[in-house]
N, C-alpha and C positions, 0 to 999 in steps of 0.2 A: 567891909560893908559900907556902901555909899548912901548918901541922902537921895531924896527924889531928884529925878532928872527929866529933861525933855526928850521926847522920842519922835520918830517920824515913820509913816507908812508910805511906801512908794507903790502906787497902784491901788485903786479902790474899786476894782471890778468884783467879780463873783467871790473869790476867796479873799480879796483885799478887804471886803466889808467885815469879814470875820476877824481879820487881823486888827482892824480899827477898833472894833468892839472890845476885843481882848485887851488891847493896849489901854483903852479908856478905863477898863475895869482893874488894871494893875495898880496896887497902892504905891508902886515905885514911880509911875509916870505922872509928872506934874502937868505938862502941856503936850499936846500931840499935834504934829503938823502932817497934813495929808497932801501928797503930790499926785495929781492926776490931770491928764489933759482935758477931761470932761468935767466942767464945773457942776453939772447936774448931780454927779456922784457925791461930791463933797456936801451938797445941800441936804443929803439924807440926814446929816447930823446938825442941821440948822438949829440953833438955840443951845447947843452944847458949848459952854463958855471956854472949855479947856481945849477945844479943837479949832485949828486954824488952817486955812488953805495956804499952800506955799509952793515953791519951785525947788527943783533938784539943787540948783546952784545955791539957793538960800540955805537949805538945810545942811549942805556940805560945809558951808562957811560958818554956820552958827555953832559956836563952841558949847553952847548949853545943850545941844542935841547929842546925846551920848549913845543912842540905840536906834538903829534903822531896820525896819522890816521891808524886804524886797518882795513884792507881789506883782511884778510886771510880767508881760509875756515871756515865754521861755528864752527867746533869743536875746533878751535884754538882761538876763540874770547876772551874767559875768560882768558886763559893763557897770551895772548899778552896784553890785556887791563890792567889786574892786574899788570903785570910786569912793564908796562909803568907808571901807577899811583904810584906804590911803588918806582919807580926811580924818582918821582917828576915831571912827565910830565902830561900835560893836554891831554885828549883823546877824539877823535871822533871815535866811533866804529860802524861798519856796524851792522845792525840787522841780526840775533837775538843775544841776550846777551850770549847765549849758547844753547846747544842741549837739556838741561833739565831745569826745574824750579830751581833745586838745584844749578846749575851753575849760573843761573840768580841771585839768592839770594846771592851767593858768590860775584858776581860783585857789588851788592848793598853794601855788607859789606866792600869791599875794598874801594869803593867810600867814605863811611862813615869814615872808618879808616884813610884814607889819607886826606880827606877834599878837594880833588882836583876836578877840572873841568872834568866832564865826560858826553858826550852826545852820545846818540844812534841814528843812522841814520835812520830816517823815513822821507825821502825827500818829500813825498807828502804834508806834512805840510808846505813845502816851495814852492810848485808849484802853479802858479797863478790861475789855474782853481779852486783849492780847497780853496785857500786864499780868493778869491772873494766870494765863497759860504759862507765861515765863516764870512766874512765882512757883507754880507747881513743878515745872521742869527743874528749876534751881534747887528745890527742896529735895529732889530725888524721888518724888512721889511716883514717877513712871519709869524710873531707872534711866538708862542711857537712851537718848533719842536716836533712832536708827532710820526712820522713814517719815516723811512729811508729805501728805497728799493735800493739795489745794485745789478746790473746785470753785469756779467763778462763772456762772451763767447769768446773762442779763439781757435786757432789751436794747435795741439801738435807740439811744437817747441824745446823741450829739446833734442830729438834725442835718438836713440838706444845706449845703453851702457854708457850714460852720468851719472854723479853722481846724478843728479836729478831723472832720470828715475830709477836708481838702488837703491835708498833709500828704505829700507825695512819697514819703519814706515807707517801704513795705512793712517795716517793724515798728512803726511809730507808736502803736498802742503799748508795746512792751515797755518803753521808757516813760510814756505819758501816763498810762493807766495801771499797768501791771507792776511797775517798779515797787510800789508799796507792798505788794504781796510777795514778790521775790525778796524784798528786803526783810520781811518777816521770817522767811526761811533762813536767811543769814543770822537773824536775831535769835531764833529758837535753837539752831545748831551751834551758835556762837562760833561761826567759822565762815571763811570765804569758800566759794565753789572751786572745784578742781576741774570738772569738765561739764559742758552743756551740749545737749542735742535737742534742737527744736524743730517742730514741723508746723506748717500752716496749710490747711486744706484750701481749695478754691473758695473765694469769698462769695457770700450770697447777698450782701448789701451793695447794690449796684453803684450808689453814689459815693461810697468810700474809696479813697485813692490808696488805701492800705489794706492789709489783711484784717479780717474781722474775727479771726480765731487763732489761737496759739496753743500748742501742746509742748510744754517745756520740761525736759527731763534732765536732772542735774545730779552729779556725784559730788559729795563732800568727803573730807578726810575719813579714813577708817571704813570706806565702802558704804557710807551712809547715802541715802537717796532722797531727793526732793522732786516732786512732780507738780506742775501747775497746768490745769486744763481750763482754758478760757474759750467761751463761745459767746459772741455778742448778740446775735439777733433772735435767740431762741425763745425768750420769755415774752409774755404779753406786754404790749405797750401800755404804759401807765397813763390813765386819764385822770387829771387832777379834779375833774368834776364829780368823780364817783364818791359816794358817801363812805364806802368802806375804808378803814384805816390802811395806810400805804403798805407797811411791812406785813400786816396780817394778810392782805390780798397777795402780796408778792411771795409769801411763804409757800404758796401752792399754785403759782401760775407760770412756773418754769424758771424763776429766779433761784439762784443758789450762790452763797458765798460762805464757804466753810473750810476749816482745816481739820484734818485727822492727823494727829501727831502721835506716832506709835513708838513706844519705848520698850525696853526689855522687861519691865515690871508692870506696865499698864499703858494707857492711852488717854489722849485728850481730844475732845471735839469742840470746836467753836462754830457757832451757827448764827450768823447775823439775822437771817429772816425768821428764825425761831426764837430769837432773843434769848439765847442760852449758851452756856458752856458747861460741859460735863466731863467727868473723869472716870475711867475704868481702872480696876486693878486685876492683875492675873493671880491665880492661885493654883496649887497643885491638887487636882481632883483625882479620884481613883482611876478613872479611865481616860482622862483628857487634861488639857490645860484649861482650867476654868477661868471665867472672866465675869466680873460683876461691876455695875455702876455704883460708885461709892460716894459721889458728890455731884450735885447739879446746882448751878447758879443761874437764875433768870433775872431779867431787868425790865422795867416798865418803859413804855414808849417815850416818856418824858426824858429818859436818860439815853436815848438812842445815840446821839452824837458823842456823849461822854464815853460810851462803851465801844463804839466802832469807828469813829471818825473825829477824834478829839483835837481839832485844830485850836479851838478856843483854849482848852486846858493846856495844850502844848505851849502856846504863847505865854500864858501866865507863868508856867513853870520855867520856861527859858529866860524870861525877863527877871524872874525872882533869882534864878541861879546866877545870872550875870551880875545882878545888883549885890549879891552876897559874895562875889569874888570867885565863883566857881568856873571851871573850864567847861566848854561846850560839850554836851552829851552826845552829839553826833556831828563831829567836825568834818571838814572837807575830805580828809583821808578816809574816814569811815564811809561817808556818802559815796566816795569814788568806788569803793568795793561794790556797791549796788549798781552804779552806772556801768562798771565793767561787766557785771552779770547780765545786765540788759543788752548791752552791745554784743556780748558773746552769743546770746540767744539769737539776735538778729543776724549776726555773721553765720551762725549755724544754718539758718533758713536759707540764706543766700548761697552758701557753699554746698549745702546738702551733706554736711559732715559734722562730726563731733568737734567742738572747739575747746581747747585747753585754756585754763586760766593764765598760762604762760605764753599764749599766742602773741607774737610781736606786734600785732595790730591793736592790741588792747593796752 
């Protein structure tokens, strides 16, 4: 276990702001350096004595900086994470590890070469909704998991001219948006995929340069099956001026973000927009297989981010784990399994074929 240390966040944009707040809240972080080309972003923390603006070169050379969070655009993740590790820093890097599998393999190589702590940010593994589902699975409460159905319907929220809408890759949203939800299938099954078959219907959002829908069907060991059904433009567009609370409105306007995790002895449902998770158990009834709901957990709106998008809590846990000498809980090799999953789904759509996990292109 080490004493307090200095840390840095590279990139103070949308997600970078959360990383900065979390680092400042960590009892392990003495001073925090923020690197961002836009000085207006750093001014958001004006008056915070422990936060200082810096440059990439300065934080790499500063031996007091022990931990760096990389929250820059995707195409810079490898460059910045590799530079940090080679400078002797521990790293928490936003997903993805890169824009290509070659970049991801290079990050694995640098982690191996330096032997340093490197964690890739998949915050849903730190979110209470999914942690509780995993706890029930591990306890044997639903028996062996055999089928996972993921349903994600939303509104188009990226906007015209945004970097997400402008991306030219047809399967862009699989890696950028759906990687979190495919990763949870790996997490719940505790296995990598064996085969993937993915379909994309013609898009309906005219200004997107990529598919706005994906239906991804996957096999895992033992004949287990995972399905992810994603449709982007179906739900009502959110108007921040409305008085109605956001998730309450979205629970009945076409939005959906849920898992149905089916086991041999019961099932689990997680539902973001209903703010709940519940569990069924099966029993032998006289004329049928009976099923009953035996446990329901709900959460208040004040805990939304903690339950289903816990970047802040992830960062606190990762920094604490590093400071206490632990190994990263999602290292580059583990994250590569999810990247392969995403790229396999994209290849399936391009080829119109089932893609095996052993495909030489992965």
